[in-house]
Rosetta silent file (secondary structure, phi, psi, omega in degrees, C-alpha in Angstrom):
SEQUENCE: XXXXXXXXXXXXXXXXXXXXXXXXXXXXXXXXXXXXXXXXXXXXXXXXXXXXXXXXXXXXXXXXXXXXXXXXXXXXXXXXXXXXXXXXXXXXXXXXXXXXXXXXXXXXXXXXXXXXXXXXXXXXXXXXXXXXXXXXXXXXXXXXXXXXXXXXXXXXXXXXXXXXXXXXXXXXXXXXXXXXXXXXXXXXXXXXXXXXXXXXXXXXXXXXXXXXXXXXXXXXXXXXXXXXXXXXXXXXXXXXXXXXXXXXXXXXXXXXXXXXXXXXXXXXXXXXXXXXXXXXXXXXXXXXXXXXXXXXXXXXXXXXXXXXXXXXXXXX
SCORE:     score description
SCORE:     0.000 S_00000001
   1 L     0.000  -43.112  179.749    0.000    0.000    0.000 S_00000001
   2 H   -62.496  -41.638  179.225    2.816    2.397    0.904 S_00000001
   3 H   -63.172  -38.091  179.158    4.541    1.619   -2.374 S_00000001
   4 H   -64.903  -43.280  179.276    1.323    2.296   -4.295 S_00000001
   5 H   -64.505  -39.838  177.817    0.868    5.670   -2.583 S_00000001
   6 H   -63.195  -38.238  178.879    4.473    6.595   -3.310 S_00000001
   7 H   -63.689  -42.439  178.651    3.899    5.684   -6.955 S_00000001
   8 H   -61.321  -38.291  178.558    0.837    7.930   -7.101 S_00000001
   9 H   -72.711  -29.112 -175.414    2.868   10.789   -5.697 S_00000001
  10 H   -78.932  -32.076 -175.723    5.749   10.073   -8.060 S_00000001
  11 H   -56.751  -50.437  179.111    3.728   10.020  -11.300 S_00000001
  12 H   -58.694  -37.504  179.538    2.958   13.794  -11.384 S_00000001
  13 H   -65.221  -42.638  179.705    6.630   14.531  -10.680 S_00000001
  14 H   -64.998  -39.810  177.769    7.789   12.235  -13.483 S_00000001
  15 H   -63.485  -39.716  179.591    5.301   13.785  -15.874 S_00000001
  16 H   -63.222  -45.240 -179.202    6.550   17.239  -14.938 S_00000001
  17 H   -64.878  -38.908 -175.777   10.171   16.246  -15.544 S_00000001
  18 H   -86.197   -6.415 -173.019    9.339   14.527  -18.824 S_00000001
  19 H   -52.430  -47.366 -179.178    6.945   17.241  -20.034 S_00000001
  20 H   -59.025  -42.032  179.866    9.380   19.031  -22.399 S_00000001
  21 H   -68.503  -39.887  179.056   10.326   15.761  -24.102 S_00000001
  22 H   -64.143  -45.388 -179.150    6.702   14.601  -24.293 S_00000001
  23 H   -63.929  -38.238  178.448    5.557   17.929  -25.725 S_00000001
  24 H   -64.365  -41.303 -179.999    8.386   17.859  -28.268 S_00000001
  25 H   -64.311  -38.921 -177.343    7.426   14.346  -29.327 S_00000001
  26 H   -80.650   -9.934 -179.334    3.769   15.317  -29.732 S_00000001
  27 L  -128.009   54.987 -173.730    4.601   18.450  -31.729 S_00000001
  28 L   -68.999  -22.965 -176.658    7.157   17.117  -34.166 S_00000001
  29 L   -75.546  124.362  178.103    5.995   19.329  -37.039 S_00000001
  30 L  -134.289  134.187  176.099    8.064   22.480  -37.469 S_00000001
  31 L   -76.417  113.548 -177.266    7.976   24.930  -40.347 S_00000001
  32 L  -101.686    4.845 -179.437   11.563   25.039  -41.583 S_00000001
  33 L   -60.711  139.881  177.414   10.946   27.368  -44.535 S_00000001
  34 L  -105.514   12.374 -178.683   13.358   30.296  -44.743 S_00000001
  35 L   -57.724  133.465  175.360   11.122   32.265  -47.127 S_00000001
  36 L  -103.491  155.271 -169.348   11.115   36.004  -46.454 S_00000001
  37 L  -124.670   32.680  177.642    8.045   38.160  -47.136 S_00000001
  38 L   -62.916  134.985 -179.184    9.032   41.756  -47.889 S_00000001
  39 L    83.344   -5.408  179.706    6.346   43.376  -50.031 S_00000001
  40 L   -92.492  152.334 -179.415    3.840   40.616  -49.241 S_00000001
  41 E  -120.673  133.252 -178.957    0.458   41.223  -47.590 S_00000001
  42 E  -131.076  145.664  172.659   -1.204   38.791  -45.180 S_00000001
  43 E  -120.446  129.099  177.399   -4.521   38.681  -43.333 S_00000001
  44 E  -124.815  118.145  178.261   -4.872   36.525  -40.207 S_00000001
  45 E   -81.932  149.163 -179.194   -8.281   36.221  -38.554 S_00000001
  46 L    61.515   38.054 -172.525   -8.436   35.874  -34.784 S_00000001
  47 L   -90.268    9.611 -179.116   -4.856   37.160  -34.570 S_00000001
  48 L   -92.423    5.352  179.954   -5.157   38.826  -31.165 S_00000001
  49 L  -162.937  162.235  169.023   -4.522   35.603  -29.251 S_00000001
  50 H    55.724 -136.713 -176.879   -3.222   32.041  -29.405 S_00000001
  51 H   -60.265  -41.593 -179.201   -2.296   30.418  -32.703 S_00000001
  52 H   -60.874  -42.352  178.892   -3.381   33.447  -34.717 S_00000001
  53 H   -62.184  -46.304 -179.181   -1.133   35.764  -32.734 S_00000001
  54 H   -66.309  -36.280  177.584    1.883   33.481  -33.155 S_00000001
  55 H   -64.842  -47.801  179.481    1.165   33.080  -36.869 S_00000001
  56 H   -61.654  -39.730 -179.433    0.910   36.833  -37.375 S_00000001
  57 H   -62.292  -42.747 -179.391    4.101   37.402  -35.389 S_00000001
  58 H   -68.501  -39.210  177.566    6.079   35.006  -37.579 S_00000001
  59 H   -63.702  -40.077  177.356    4.733   36.530  -40.804 S_00000001
  60 H   -66.305  -39.565  178.811    5.685   39.978  -39.509 S_00000001
  61 H   -58.702  -31.107 -178.703    9.126   38.693  -38.518 S_00000001
  62 L   -89.057    3.943  171.975    9.621   37.693  -42.157 S_00000001
  63 L    99.321    5.483 -179.047    8.766   41.190  -43.350 S_00000001
  64 L   -75.562  156.106  168.255    5.128   40.900  -44.409 S_00000001
  65 E   -87.668  115.266 -168.923    2.536   43.615  -43.999 S_00000001
  66 E  -115.502  129.131  175.140    0.138   41.834  -41.629 S_00000001
  67 E  -101.320  121.550  173.570   -3.487   42.605  -40.882 S_00000001
  68 E   -89.399  105.526 -177.611   -4.791   41.352  -37.553 S_00000001
  69 E   -93.355  101.871 -168.749   -8.486   40.807  -38.288 S_00000001
  70 E  -129.914  150.323  172.619  -10.049   40.770  -34.809 S_00000001
  71 L   -75.227  -40.189 -179.739  -13.386   41.198  -33.109 S_00000001
  72 L   -95.395   94.176 -175.815  -11.710   42.836  -30.098 S_00000001
  73 H   -66.434  -38.664 -178.597   -9.858   45.797  -31.643 S_00000001
  74 H   -61.639  -45.842  177.100   -8.519   47.084  -28.329 S_00000001
  75 H   -65.767  -37.203  178.144   -6.883   43.753  -27.550 S_00000001
  76 H   -61.433  -39.416  179.217   -5.694   43.574  -31.138 S_00000001
  77 H   -63.841  -38.897  177.567   -3.936   46.934  -30.825 S_00000001
  78 H   -63.246  -42.959  179.317   -2.036   45.710  -27.771 S_00000001
  79 H   -66.798  -40.607  179.119   -0.929   42.605  -29.658 S_00000001
  80 H   -59.350  -44.091  179.427    0.037   44.656  -32.720 S_00000001
  81 H   -65.051  -38.029  177.752    2.300   46.871  -30.623 S_00000001
  82 H   -62.392  -45.405 -179.966    3.822   43.786  -29.011 S_00000001
  83 H   -65.912  -41.342  178.276    4.557   42.241  -32.428 S_00000001
  84 H   -59.244  -43.072 -179.696    5.959   45.528  -33.747 S_00000001
  85 H   -66.362  -42.053 -176.214    8.313   45.748  -30.774 S_00000001
  86 H   -73.120  -33.499 -173.768    9.432   42.121  -31.038 S_00000001
  87 H  -103.503  -18.903 -174.403    9.940   42.077  -34.817 S_00000001
  88 L    76.019    8.201  179.890   10.838   45.664  -35.629 S_00000001
  89 L   -98.723  113.424 -178.749    8.130   45.559  -38.305 S_00000001
  90 L   -81.342   -9.408 -176.433    5.809   48.555  -38.044 S_00000001
  91 L   -87.818   53.872  175.303    3.493   47.180  -40.737 S_00000001
  92 E  -118.111  110.911 -170.765    1.253   45.291  -38.336 S_00000001
  93 E  -116.838  149.142 -179.715   -2.266   46.653  -38.607 S_00000001
  94 E  -114.453  133.180  176.963   -5.493   45.941  -36.753 S_00000001
  95 E  -136.105  144.159 -178.857   -8.919   45.930  -38.364 S_00000001
  96 E   -69.638  129.359  174.236  -12.322   45.095  -36.938 S_00000001
  97 L  -149.125  113.748  175.462  -13.757   41.741  -38.033 S_00000001
  98 L  -110.341  105.542 -175.746  -16.675   40.001  -36.340 S_00000001
  99 L   -72.051   -6.614  176.598  -17.215   36.679  -38.097 S_00000001
 100 L   -92.418    8.811 -178.021  -20.603   36.271  -36.434 S_00000001
 101 L  -142.452  111.934 -176.823  -21.968   39.235  -38.405 S_00000001
 102 H   -64.024  -26.639  176.649  -21.921   39.313  -42.224 S_00000001
 103 H   -63.841  -40.851  178.652  -22.195   43.125  -42.160 S_00000001
 104 H   -66.384  -40.498  179.587  -18.901   43.272  -40.271 S_00000001
 105 H   -63.043  -45.307 -179.961  -17.297   40.804  -42.698 S_00000001
 106 H   -66.336  -36.728  178.695  -18.420   42.829  -45.711 S_00000001
 107 H   -66.602  -42.843  177.559  -17.244   46.068  -44.095 S_00000001
 108 H   -59.095  -49.577 -177.312  -13.827   44.573  -43.365 S_00000001
 109 H   -62.566  -42.898 -179.554  -13.470   43.312  -46.936 S_00000001
 110 H   -60.807  -46.177 -179.366  -14.635   46.596  -48.451 S_00000001
 111 H   -67.200  -40.900 -179.750  -12.159   48.622  -46.403 S_00000001
 112 H   -63.049  -45.976 -178.485   -9.308   46.193  -47.038 S_00000001
 113 H   -63.564  -31.909  177.692   -9.883   46.175  -50.803 S_00000001
 114 H   -75.115  -25.708 -173.806   -9.891   49.986  -50.819 S_00000001
 115 H   -92.428  -34.205 -172.688   -6.695   50.088  -48.775 S_00000001
 116 L  -117.184  144.084  176.574   -4.562   47.351  -50.323 S_00000001
 117 L   -90.658  -17.932 -175.249   -3.548   46.513  -53.877 S_00000001
 118 L  -137.630  159.264  169.880   -2.450   42.967  -53.038 S_00000001
 119 L  -150.363  116.823 -174.879   -3.204   39.988  -50.808 S_00000001
 120 L  -106.240  -27.812 -177.635   -0.807   37.057  -50.820 S_00000001
 121 E  -138.121  123.757  173.686   -1.733   35.082  -47.697 S_00000001
 122 E  -119.386  117.606  179.492   -5.153   34.618  -46.089 S_00000001
 123 E  -114.194  107.120  179.994   -5.184   32.567  -42.906 S_00000001
 124 E   -85.300   85.523 -169.911   -8.697   31.764  -41.698 S_00000001
 125 L  -100.662  -32.059 -171.962   -7.686   31.054  -38.124 S_00000001
 126 L   -63.601  156.069  177.646  -10.462   32.396  -35.868 S_00000001
 127 L  -174.088  167.436  173.794  -13.055   30.088  -34.377 S_00000001
 128 L  -125.454  157.697 -175.488  -15.401   29.210  -31.550 S_00000001
 129 L  -144.875  131.829  173.546  -15.741   25.915  -29.713 S_00000001
 130 L    54.048   45.230  176.367  -18.448   24.246  -27.613 S_00000001
 131 L   -76.268  145.477  167.227  -20.699   27.293  -27.349 S_00000001
 132 L   -58.828  154.217 -175.174  -24.102   26.960  -25.726 S_00000001
 133 L   -57.238  125.001  178.407  -26.721   27.027  -28.465 S_00000001
 134 L  -158.371  168.283 -178.389  -26.861   30.499  -29.936 S_00000001
 135 E  -123.302  155.725  176.325  -27.132   32.192  -33.300 S_00000001
 136 L   -75.816  176.895  179.108  -25.101   34.739  -35.206 S_00000001
 137 L   -59.915  -23.158 -177.935  -26.467   38.152  -36.164 S_00000001
 138 L  -100.993    6.950  175.839  -27.737   36.550  -39.381 S_00000001
 139 L    88.283   14.036  177.215  -29.463   33.606  -37.701 S_00000001
 140 L   -90.291  145.638  173.147  -26.812   30.925  -38.292 S_00000001
 141 E   -55.866  138.416 -166.109  -25.892   28.417  -35.593 S_00000001
 142 H   -57.981  -46.452 -179.141  -22.803   29.915  -33.956 S_00000001
 143 H   -63.162  -49.756 -179.170  -20.222   27.213  -34.796 S_00000001
 144 H   -66.795  -35.672 -178.172  -21.322   26.839  -38.409 S_00000001
 145 H   -68.732  -45.916 -177.982  -21.797   30.586  -38.734 S_00000001
 146 H   -82.018  -53.868 -172.440  -18.403   31.671  -37.412 S_00000001
 147 H   -68.509  -37.709 -178.280  -16.127   28.731  -38.204 S_00000001
 148 H  -106.778  -63.955 -171.834  -17.470   27.974  -41.678 S_00000001
 149 H   -64.679  -37.360  178.884  -19.859   30.537  -43.145 S_00000001
 150 H   -61.263  -47.009  179.253  -17.987   33.581  -41.834 S_00000001
 151 H   -72.734  -31.513  175.565  -14.719   32.458  -43.393 S_00000001
 152 H   -59.318  -47.664 -179.730  -16.522   31.261  -46.523 S_00000001
 153 H   -66.909  -45.602 -179.769  -17.883   34.771  -47.058 S_00000001
 154 H   -57.835  -46.549 -179.964  -14.604   36.489  -46.187 S_00000001
 155 H   -61.781  -43.892  178.938  -12.693   34.288  -48.635 S_00000001
 156 H   -57.863  -44.089 -176.200  -15.258   34.909  -51.366 S_00000001
 157 H   -70.360  -26.587 -177.909  -14.996   38.685  -50.917 S_00000001
 158 H  -100.867   -1.333 -170.756  -11.175   38.651  -51.016 S_00000001
 159 H   -63.780  -41.085 -179.401  -10.776   36.001  -53.712 S_00000001
 160 H   -63.379  -37.888  177.634  -10.360   38.325  -56.676 S_00000001
 161 H   -66.249  -37.607  176.271   -7.590   40.184  -54.853 S_00000001
 162 H   -63.801  -41.128  178.723   -5.888   36.871  -54.105 S_00000001
 163 H   -64.705  -41.726 -179.768   -6.094   35.933  -57.798 S_00000001
 164 H   -67.093  -22.474 -177.076   -4.656   39.293  -58.847 S_00000001
 165 L  -100.254    4.025 -174.656   -1.787   38.776  -56.384 S_00000001
 166 L   -53.287  144.859    6.912   -0.986   35.186  -57.390 S_00000001
 167 L   -75.631  135.317 -179.443    0.856   33.137  -56.422 S_00000001
 168 E  -141.858  165.016 -174.099   -1.139   33.360  -53.207 S_00000001
 169 E  -137.346  149.191  175.388   -2.392   30.980  -50.542 S_00000001
 170 E  -122.417  128.904  178.468   -5.403   30.360  -48.315 S_00000001
 171 E  -120.653  122.342  179.930   -5.042   28.373  -45.089 S_00000001
 172 E  -110.026  121.228  178.902   -8.166   27.173  -43.260 S_00000001
 173 E   -79.764  123.294  177.528   -7.798   25.921  -39.703 S_00000001
 174 L  -116.450 -143.651 -178.934   -9.752   22.741  -39.084 S_00000001
 175 L  -167.994  154.671  171.622   -9.285   20.033  -36.466 S_00000001
 176 H   -58.729  -24.487 -179.824   -8.832   16.325  -35.889 S_00000001
 177 H   -62.716  -13.169  179.076  -12.315   16.620  -34.385 S_00000001
 178 H   -60.373  -22.775 -179.811  -13.712   16.686  -37.933 S_00000001
 179 H   -61.564  -25.464  178.404  -13.652   12.879  -37.796 S_00000001
 180 H   -92.825   -2.007 -175.279  -16.690   13.080  -35.480 S_00000001
 181 L   -86.603  155.111  173.954  -18.438   15.622  -37.684 S_00000001
 182 L  -142.796  146.236  174.746  -21.294   15.149  -40.132 S_00000001
 183 L   -96.685  102.475  178.723  -22.967   17.593  -42.481 S_00000001
 184 L   -95.491   94.490 -175.575  -26.685   17.317  -41.718 S_00000001
 185 H   -62.384  -25.903  179.127  -28.181   19.476  -44.442 S_00000001
 186 H   -81.439   -7.156 -178.386  -31.625   19.142  -42.853 S_00000001
 187 H  -142.700   40.153 -174.453  -30.257   20.466  -39.549 S_00000001
 188 L   -62.813  -28.693 -179.122  -27.398   22.742  -40.542 S_00000001
 189 L   -98.311    8.949  174.319  -28.459   25.385  -37.990 S_00000001
 190 L    67.151   21.296 -176.458  -28.933   22.908  -35.128 S_00000001
 191 L   -80.605  -24.422 -179.211  -32.597   23.728  -34.670 S_00000001
 192 L   -88.865  -37.420  173.498  -33.817   20.107  -34.680 S_00000001
 193 L  -155.619  149.284 -173.436  -31.109   18.711  -32.410 S_00000001
 194 L  -149.100  134.522  171.748  -27.974   20.227  -30.941 S_00000001
 195 L  -137.426  124.833 -172.725  -24.858   19.162  -29.087 S_00000001
 196 H   -59.369  -42.154 -179.966  -22.165   21.781  -28.463 S_00000001
 197 H   -65.229  -45.905 -179.586  -19.268   19.361  -28.901 S_00000001
 198 H   -69.401  -33.295  178.129  -20.605   17.838  -32.096 S_00000001
 199 H   -59.535  -39.404  175.551  -21.541   21.255  -33.491 S_00000001
 200 H   -62.886  -45.462 -179.757  -17.846   22.150  -33.325 S_00000001
 201 H   -60.766  -42.516  178.910  -16.935   18.892  -35.076 S_00000001
 202 H   -59.931  -42.937 -177.983  -19.471   19.542  -37.844 S_00000001
 203 H   -67.822  -32.860  178.531  -18.026   23.001  -38.471 S_00000001
 204 H   -72.357  -33.403  171.856  -14.482   21.623  -38.633 S_00000001
 205 H   -63.950  -42.179  178.439  -15.610   19.071  -41.209 S_00000001
 206 H   -59.416  -36.085  177.761  -17.138   21.955  -43.163 S_00000001
 207 H   -60.155  -42.042 -179.168  -13.725   23.682  -43.142 S_00000001
 208 H   -70.731  -42.698  178.841  -12.115   20.698  -44.861 S_00000001
 209 H   -63.306  -40.345  176.950  -14.928   20.291  -47.392 S_00000001
 210 H   -60.267  -46.666 -179.540  -14.752   24.024  -48.177 S_00000001
 211 H   -60.750  -43.790 -179.058  -10.990   23.799  -48.691 S_00000001
 212 H   -61.496  -47.498 -178.151  -11.337   20.790  -50.976 S_00000001
 213 H   -72.025  -36.975  177.956  -13.987   22.400  -53.185 S_00000001
 214 H   -61.380  -45.180  179.650  -12.219   25.774  -53.152 S_00000001
 215 H   -61.823  -40.049  178.727   -8.986   24.169  -54.367 S_00000001
 216 H   -61.415  -43.344 -178.197  -10.861   22.400  -57.152 S_00000001
 217 H   -72.239  -22.791 -175.840  -12.406   25.655  -58.329 S_00000001
 218 L   -95.657    3.637 -179.373   -9.092   27.523  -58.140 S_00000001
 219 L   -54.363  129.792  178.113   -7.058   25.148  -60.306 S_00000001
 220 L    84.262   -1.660 -177.033   -4.898   27.118  -62.697 S_00000001
 221 L   -89.768  -15.361 -174.721   -5.557   30.449  -60.957 S_00000001
 222 L    88.108   -1.579  176.326   -2.297   30.602  -59.020 S_00000001
 223 E  -106.598  128.657  179.191   -4.237   30.541  -55.732 S_00000001
 224 E  -120.258  157.657 -174.738   -3.927   27.412  -53.607 S_00000001
 225 E  -136.185  144.441 -177.851   -5.786   26.330  -50.465 S_00000001
 226 E  -142.515  145.276  171.789   -4.960   24.044  -47.557 S_00000001
 227 E  -109.670  148.948 -176.640   -6.708   22.915  -44.382 S_00000001
 228 E  -136.017  148.074  167.204   -4.753   22.221  -41.217 S_00000001
 229 E  -105.196  112.919 -175.000   -5.091   20.534  -37.852 S_00000001
 230 L   -75.104  -13.260 -173.322   -2.909   22.612  -35.506 S_00000001
 231 L   101.398  178.623  176.127   -2.857   19.976  -32.785 S_00000001
 232 L   -85.157  111.201 -167.418   -4.203   20.211  -29.264 S_00000001
 233 E  -121.288  141.421  174.391   -3.137   23.700  -28.293 S_00000001
 234 L   -71.525  108.755 -177.012   -3.324   25.804  -25.147 S_00000001
 235 L  -153.386 -179.946  179.352   -5.606   28.633  -26.260 S_00000001
 236 H   -83.790    3.098 -175.874   -8.768   30.572  -25.466 S_00000001
 237 H   -61.580  -28.199 -176.619  -10.796   28.315  -27.765 S_00000001
 238 H   -90.701   14.106 -173.106  -12.075   26.277  -24.793 S_00000001
 239 L   -61.852  -23.296 -177.326  -13.351   29.355  -22.927 S_00000001
 240 L   -86.195   -6.332 -175.366  -17.013   28.282  -23.338 S_00000001
 241 L  -126.675  112.625  177.624  -16.558   24.856  -21.699 S_00000001
 242 H   -65.492  -33.353  178.655  -15.568   24.418  -18.051 S_00000001
 243 H   -63.873  -46.121 -179.205  -15.136   20.684  -18.737 S_00000001
 244 H   -68.092  -33.681  176.453  -12.669   21.311  -21.570 S_00000001
 245 H   -63.673  -39.115  178.128  -10.774   23.859  -19.465 S_00000001
 246 H   -64.936  -44.037  178.613  -10.431   21.189  -16.759 S_00000001
 247 H   -61.779  -43.288 -179.916   -9.223   18.637  -19.323 S_00000001
 248 H   -59.924  -43.006  179.679   -6.720   21.153  -20.712 S_00000001
 249 H   -67.273  -40.269 -177.699   -5.321   21.766  -17.217 S_00000001
 250 H   -63.110  -39.300 -176.970   -5.213   18.055  -16.409 S_00000001
 251 L  -109.412   29.823 -175.831   -3.241   17.224  -19.537 S_00000001
 252 H   -59.177  -27.834  179.364   -1.314   20.488  -19.804 S_00000001
 253 H   -61.355  -28.637 -171.901    1.955   18.551  -20.041 S_00000001
 254 H  -100.760   -1.673 -173.204    0.831   17.124  -23.385 S_00000001
 255 L   -93.987  138.988 -179.303   -0.703   20.230  -24.957 S_00000001
 256 E   -68.884  153.210  169.507    1.133   22.305  -27.545 S_00000001
 257 L   -77.752  160.403  175.902    2.024   25.913  -26.989 S_00000001
 258 H   -56.130  -36.620  178.927    0.429   28.420  -29.404 S_00000001
 259 H   -63.069  -42.179  176.984    3.809   28.797  -31.121 S_00000001
 260 H   -66.619  -38.084 -179.249    3.947   25.050  -31.733 S_00000001
 261 H   -67.199  -22.848 -178.938    0.319   25.085  -32.840 S_00000001
 262 L   -81.310  -10.928 -170.899    1.083   27.740  -35.468 S_00000001
 263 H   -61.945  -40.802 -177.029    3.718   25.646  -37.236 S_00000001
 264 H   -73.305  -35.089  173.767    1.434   23.813  -39.655 S_00000001
 265 H   -60.512  -45.146  179.709   -0.390   27.006  -40.657 S_00000001
 266 H   -65.693  -39.393  178.187    2.984   28.602  -41.351 S_00000001
 267 H   -58.012  -46.533 -178.544    4.161   25.519  -43.228 S_00000001
 268 H   -72.077  -27.588 -179.863    1.174   25.686  -45.582 S_00000001
 269 H   -80.282  -27.413 -167.490    1.492   29.447  -46.014 S_00000001
 270 H  -117.941  -29.013 -171.158    5.242   29.532  -46.685 S_00000001
 271 L   -63.920  127.898 -179.868    6.693   26.238  -47.897 S_00000001
 272 L   -72.443  146.247  176.561    7.863   26.360  -51.483 S_00000001
 273 L    80.479   12.076 -176.664    6.612   23.743  -53.941 S_00000001
 274 L   -87.339   -4.760 -174.117    3.418   22.996  -52.024 S_00000001
 275 H   -57.544  -34.108 -178.304    1.115   24.073  -54.860 S_00000001
 276 H   -65.399  -17.736 -178.316    0.709   20.508  -56.118 S_00000001
 277 H  -102.412   18.264  177.535   -0.907   19.609  -52.783 S_00000001
 278 L   -56.171  135.542 -178.705   -3.619   22.271  -52.927 S_00000001
 279 L    93.662   -9.768 -178.431   -6.800   21.028  -51.292 S_00000001
 280 L   -82.571  163.300  178.865   -4.993   18.622  -48.973 S_00000001
 281 E  -106.688  137.423 -175.269   -5.260   18.469  -45.197 S_00000001
 282 E  -123.927  147.615  172.605   -2.134   18.865  -43.052 S_00000001
 283 E  -146.138  136.561 -176.953   -1.124   18.020  -39.498 S_00000001
 284 L    49.068   41.370  174.658    2.340   18.454  -37.967 S_00000001
 285 L    63.379   27.366  174.734    3.539   19.825  -41.315 S_00000001
 286 E  -137.467  153.606  173.831    2.621   16.646  -43.200 S_00000001
 287 E   -60.948  134.918 -175.811   -0.343   15.588  -45.302 S_00000001
 288 L  -121.409  155.193  177.174   -2.866   13.928  -42.977 S_00000001
 289 L   -72.729  147.397  175.381   -5.725   11.502  -43.426 S_00000001
 290 L  -123.440  167.831 -178.183   -9.280   12.831  -43.298 S_00000001
 291 L   -68.213  165.802  179.349  -12.608   11.125  -42.690 S_00000001
 292 L   -60.479  -41.749 -179.077  -14.621    9.452  -45.439 S_00000001
 293 H   -67.914  -31.400  178.282  -17.159   12.283  -45.437 S_00000001
 294 H   -69.116  -17.335  177.827  -14.347   14.854  -45.717 S_00000001
 295 H   -95.653   -1.963 -174.208  -13.307   13.117  -48.951 S_00000001
 296 L   -80.374  107.696 -176.822  -16.827   13.153  -50.400 S_00000001
 297 H   -67.840  -31.577  178.997  -16.830   15.487  -53.404 S_00000001
 298 H   -64.498  -44.539  178.473  -20.623   15.401  -53.714 S_00000001
 299 H   -65.511  -40.040 -179.728  -21.059   16.662  -50.153 S_00000001
 300 H   -61.061  -43.742 -179.025  -18.355   19.277  -50.705 S_00000001
 301 H   -70.462  -37.404  178.773  -20.104   20.662  -53.786 S_00000001
 302 H   -67.582  -41.345  178.636  -23.504   20.610  -52.131 S_00000001
 303 H   -62.177  -38.543  177.009  -22.154   22.388  -49.045 S_00000001
 304 H   -58.899  -48.817 -178.034  -20.661   25.036  -51.332 S_00000001
 305 H   -64.696  -42.225  179.556  -24.017   25.634  -53.011 S_00000001
 306 H   -64.864  -40.494  179.040  -25.922   25.691  -49.714 S_00000001
 307 H   -63.019  -43.190  177.416  -23.367   28.115  -48.230 S_00000001
 308 H   -60.535  -42.491 -179.670  -23.730   30.422  -51.227 S_00000001
 309 H   -63.577  -44.780  179.859  -27.511   30.313  -50.870 S_00000001
 310 H   -63.391  -33.608 -175.511  -27.386   31.129  -47.152 S_00000001
 311 H   -97.074   -1.016  179.764  -25.021   34.040  -47.755 S_00000001
 312 L    70.187   34.529 -179.129  -26.734   35.360  -50.856 S_00000001
 313 L  -104.054  152.678  176.733  -23.744   34.653  -53.105 S_00000001
 314 L   -66.472  147.196 -178.066  -23.823   33.520  -56.746 S_00000001
 315 L   -97.915   37.701 -177.216  -23.346   29.778  -57.234 S_00000001
 316 L   -71.048    0.000    0.000  -20.977   30.042  -60.199 S_00000001
């Protein structure tokens, strides 16, 4: 019994000691590209915290003009000043973007297009997770509205600028959780049945399907698209779930830092010669397997058409 109790006391200590090695093993993917970005323009959504912040910081470090597209402008300004100080790059700008409101998305795009002649990198990073049932300003279920439809609309509005700036890239953050997701076209807004955890999974599946169909439509345009699983990362994404916050704390030894979580986004945005893999899904800077439904081209095309209909966009 004494030996068992000693073992119980010893396990947390051993985990603490081994944590750096364990975390390194679980986050083997590192963006090794040395590409520099002077004269390039990038937009990163949700860049005032977590993975988005680290992604924006690295793009700025490489000389890009970076737009932090954030809902919380005040917090974004603090982060922008921090990045400017750390990188010496003054071209870090903050613009208001609320992905739960299509008016805000359209306003952001309109102002950006009037302000910039080019756009080389669009990283659709922002997201929500495990929200209690709620709707966006336009009546969309929050996960599907923010994680999928918001970025779908933003990408559509900026697409011509991306084409004019080619070669350019679009990176959509998804998740391993997409494996549990399903696209229920008869219940896309969660009005017939709803589970906060599954709603997140459905939206992450939608991210991959969007990326796949977007890449198909962009063939030959010089614009490529990739979806990524950043890994299990310490971030504010779990703020809506006390259970997930508890899990994150319990397994904190095994969770990636935001900097580690940004590596695959950066890999897809920067790595040379990746154009041939447009439409693929990446994890730890390697092509990753996706679920059977995520490979379904029929569902991908139907989701595209339904998304266009919901957002009032042409289905060309």
